[in-house]
Every structure is written in C-alpha cells, then in structure tokens.
C-alpha positions in Angstrom: -0.2 0.6 -0.4 1.5 3.3 -0.7 0.9 5.8 2.0 -2.1 7.3 2.7 -1.8 11.0 2.3 -2.0 13.6 5.6 -5.6 14.5 5.5 -4.8 18.1 7.0 -8.3 17.9 8.9 -8.6 20.5 10.5 -10.4 20.8 13.7 -13.0 23.3 14.7 -14.1 23.7 18.5 -16.7 26.1 19.9 -14.7 28.2 22.7 -16.7 27.4 25.8 -15.0 28.9 28.6 -16.0 30.8 31.8 -14.0 33.0 34.2 -16.4 31.2 37.0 -13.9 28.4 36.3 -10.7 27.4 38.4 -7.9 29.0 36.8 -6.2 25.7 35.5 -9.2 24.4 34.6 -9.3 27.3 32.0 -5.6 27.0 30.8 -6.3 23.3 29.8 -9.4 24.0 28.1 -7.9 26.7 26.0 -4.8 24.9 25.9 -6.2 21.6 24.5 -8.5 23.8 21.9 -5.6 25.6 20.3 -3.5 22.8 19.9 -6.3 20.4 18.3 -6.9 23.7 16.1 -4.0 25.7 15.3 -0.9 23.1 16.6 1.5 23.4 19.4 3.8 25.7 18.1 1.7 28.1 16.8 -0.4 28.5 20.3 1.8 31.5 22.5 1.7 31.4 26.1 0.5 35.2 25.4 -2.7 33.9 23.2 -3.0 31.5 25.8 -3.1 33.6 29.5 -5.5 36.2 26.9 -8.5 33.6 26.5 -8.0 31.7 29.7 -8.7 35.4 30.7 -5.0 34.6 33.6 -2.0 36.5 34.3 1.0 35.8 33.0 2.3 35.0 36.6 -0.9 32.7 37.8 0.1 30.6 34.5 3.8 30.2 35.3 2.8 29.5 39.0 0.5 26.6 37.7 2.2 25.0 34.6 5.9 27.0 34.5 5.7 26.7 31.0 3.7 25.7 27.8 4.9 22.3 27.9 3.6 21.8 31.5 0.6 22.2 29.8 1.6 19.6 27.1 2.2 17.1 29.8 -0.5 16.8 31.3 -2.4 16.6 28.1 -0.6 13.7 27.1 -0.8 11.9 29.9 -4.7 12.1 29.5 -4.2 11.1 25.8 -1.6 8.1 26.5 -3.7 6.4 29.5 -6.8 6.6 27.0 -5.4 5.3 24.0 -3.9 1.6 25.9 -7.7 1.3 27.2 -8.4 2.0 23.9 -6.2 -0.4 22.2 -7.0 -3.4 24.6 -10.3 -3.2 23.1 -8.5 -3.5 19.7 -6.6 -6.5 21.0 -9.6 -8.3 22.8 -8.4 -10.0 26.7 -7.4 -13.3 24.6 -4.0 -12.4 23.2 -0.5 -11.1 25.7 0.0 -7.7 26.2 2.6 -7.8 23.9 -0.8 -7.4 21.5 -1.5 -4.3 23.4 1.8 -2.4 23.1 2.0 -3.7 19.3 -2.0 -2.4 18.5 -1.1 1.0 20.5 1.9 1.8 18.6 0.7 1.6 15.5 -2.7 3.5 16.0 0.0 6.3 17.4 1.7 6.3 14.5 -1.2 6.0 12.3 -2.8 9.1 14.1 0.5 11.4 13.0 -0.9 10.8 8.9 -4.1 11.5 9.5 -3.9 14.5 11.9 -0.6 17.7 11.5 -1.6 19.2 14.8 -2.0 15.6 16.5 1.7 15.3 14.9 3.2 18.0 16.6 1.8 16.9 20.2 3.0 13.4 19.5 6.1 14.5 18.7 6.3 17.1 21.6 5.4 14.4 23.9 8.3 12.2 23.0 10.7 15.2 23.2 9.9 16.9 26.2 7.7 14.7 28.5 9.5 12.9 31.4 6.2 11.7 33.1 5.3 10.2 29.9 8.4 8.4 29.7 8.3 7.2 33.3 4.6 5.6 33.1 5.2 4.5 30.0 8.3 2.3 31.8 5.6 1.1 34.0 3.7 -0.2 31.1 6.8 -1.3 29.7 8.1 -3.5 32.9 4.8 -4.9 33.2 4.7 -6.0 29.2 7.9 -7.1 28.3 9.3 -8.0 32.4 9.0 -11.6 31.6 10.9 -11.7 28.5 13.6 -10.1 30.4 13.0 -10.6 34.3 16.6 -9.2 35.4 15.7 -6.2 34.5 14.3 -3.6 37.0 11.6 -1.3 36.3 14.3 1.5 36.3 16.2 -0.3 33.4 12.7 -0.2 31.1 13.2 3.4 32.1 16.4 3.7 30.2 14.9 1.3 27.7 12.1 3.7 27.0 14.3 6.7 26.1 15.5 4.8 23.3 12.2 3.4 21.7 10.5 6.6 22.7 13.5 8.4 20.2 12.6 5.8 17.9 9.0 6.3 17.7 9.2 9.9 17.7 11.9 9.9 14.5 9.3 7.9 12.9 6.7 10.5 13.7 8.4 13.3 13.0 9.3 12.4 9.2 6.0 12.4 7.1 5.6 9.4 5.1 5.8 8.9 1.3 6.0 6.8 -1.6 9.5 5.5 -0.4 8.7 5.3 3.9 5.1 4.5 3.6 3.2 3.7 6.6 3.8 -0.2 6.2 7.6 0.3 6.1 7.4 2.7 9.2 4.8 0.4 11.3 7.1 -2.8 9.9 10.5 -1.6 11.0 9.5 0.0 14.2 7.9 -2.8 15.6 10.6 -5.1 14.2 13.4 -2.9 15.8 11.5 -2.0 19.2 10.2 -6.1 19.6 13.9 -6.8 19.2 15.0 -4.6 21.5 12.3 -6.0 23.7 14.0 -9.3 23.6 10.7 -10.9 22.3 11.6 -14.0 20.2 11.7 -13.8 16.5 8.5 -16.2 16.0 6.1 -13.9 18.2 7.6 -10.8 16.8 6.8 -12.2 13.4 3.1 -13.3 14.9 2.8 -9.6 16.1 3.6 -8.1 12.8 1.0 -10.9 11.0 -1.5 -9.1 13.6 -1.1 -5.5 13.0 -0.8 -6.5 9.7 -4.5 -8.2 9.4 -6.2 -4.7 11.4 -7.5 -2.4 8.8 -5.2 0.4 11.0 -6.3 3.2 9.2 -10.3 3.0 10.0 -9.2 1.3 13.6 -6.9 5.0 13.8 -10.0 6.9 12.8 -11.7 5.4 15.5 -9.6 6.0 18.1 -8.8 9.6 16.7 -12.9 10.6 17.1 -12.9 8.5 20.6 -10.1 10.6 21.8 -11.2 13.9 20.4 -14.4 13.1 22.5 -13.0 11.7 25.3 -10.8 15.5 25.5 -13.9 17.6 25.1 -16.1 15.8 27.8 -12.9 15.9 30.0 -12.0 19.4 29.5 -15.9 20.7 29.3 -15.8 22.3 25.7 -17.4 20.3 22.6 -16.4 19.7 18.8 -18.4 21.3 15.6 -20.0 18.5 13.5 -17.2 18.7 11.2 -14.6 18.2 13.3 -16.3 15.1 15.0 -17.1 13.7 11.6 -15.1 10.4 10.5 -12.1 11.5 7.8 -12.8 10.0 4.6 -10.6 6.9 3.6 -8.2 7.5 0.3 -9.3 6.4 -2.8 -7.2 2.7 -2.3 -8.3 2.4 1.2 -11.6 1.6 0.2 -10.2 -1.3 -1.9 -8.1 -2.8 0.1 -6.7 -3.1 3.8 -3.8 -1.4 5.3 -0.9 -4.1 4.3 2.4 -4.0 6.3 
C-alpha cells in the first residue's frame, strides 16, 4: 500500500470557557482547544493567557511553561489510547499485542492529523512524566522476556524506544517511507530491543497486518476528541467529529504491513 495522504483535517472547537472556572481548568480548556485547532507550535503563551483570562504569573505558577500543559494533555491521551488498544486486541492475546496495536495506532494518527503529529512529537521530546508512565507499562508487558531487568532499566530502554518512535513520527510518510514500512520497521526494532523471540515478533506483525489500521486509527481519533471534549468541557463542531474520508485505495483494500 502506498502511504496514505495526510488529510490535513482541521479541528474546529466551539469556545466554551468561563471566568467562573478555576484558572487551571480554564488554561487547560483553552490549550486543548488551541493545540487541536491550530497546533502546538503556533499557540503562544500570550494567546493562552488572554483566552483563559489569567495573568502571566498565574500561568507560570501553575504550569511554568507551555510544555507543562502539554505534559498533562499527553498523559490523558496516552492513558486513553492504551485502553482503546486493549479494546482492539481483546482479552485473549498477550499484553505485547496491546503494545503493538497502541504504537501502530499512534503512528497512524500522526499521518491523519498534523496537529496530533505535533503533540506526539513534542511529547516524545520533552515529557519525562510520559517516559516514566510508559516505563511502568513496558515493565509489565516485557518484564517476562527480561526478568533480570528492573523498572528503572525499562525507563532507560523507553528513552531509546521513544526516540525511535519520535524519529518515525516526525518524518511524514511518502512513496519511499510508507506507513506500512514505518510500522514494520518500528515494531521489528522495538520488539527485538525488548527481547521478544523472533517467531513471536513475526506473529505480532501478522496480527497488526490483519488490522484495518487506518480505520481503527480514525475511530480512535474521534473517540479521543470526544474524550478530550468531555474531560476539558468544550464541544467539537459536527465537522470535526465527522470521520475522515478514506483514501481511494483504502476503500479497495486493507492496510498491509
């Protein structure tokens, strides 16, 4: 399959901020809105404090900087994604399949929406909280393959696999670096790094290959937007909630690794 085109889907969110909300809640609501609507990089602290009706000093006391808001947002997003990946995998397969599905969904999400790409790339660059939380998941998932390692060891391994994930995410797919190739290369490298046996790696790749990963990621994206809207108390426009249209070739066949 040729790499699916970046849809460039624009997220529009109606403004529902209230001066009666606590400052932190107002800041988070405004930031989530702006990050999804116009992107992380284009959103300035000046814009945030203006729309949230707080002073610069209040913002800095609560979050220190813009990446402090991103950390809280990313933590919420990542926890929701693992839950959604478990729904895709079911309860019969080992936890390593959840890891494979969740990382494949993340990678695909960044090809569906440029603003999500920015959020993920920045999270994999700056978020120590995410690294620590992910290390705990990795210890639970991959600990049986390397029983001699501690949770701290898995934190060190996560720094490497996070860098690998970021490297693939930051580079948009094209005719040479297709989505199929990204998923295959990332999963092969990361699973080998966590000492998953080769035959099991092949089985996991076949499982991910059998998923209609683009459709799964679109569904996850809409559920994620809805979860964010509910958690941070804003509403998405009907246009933003509509499923992104499939690329012509995806209507004819499933995504293949």
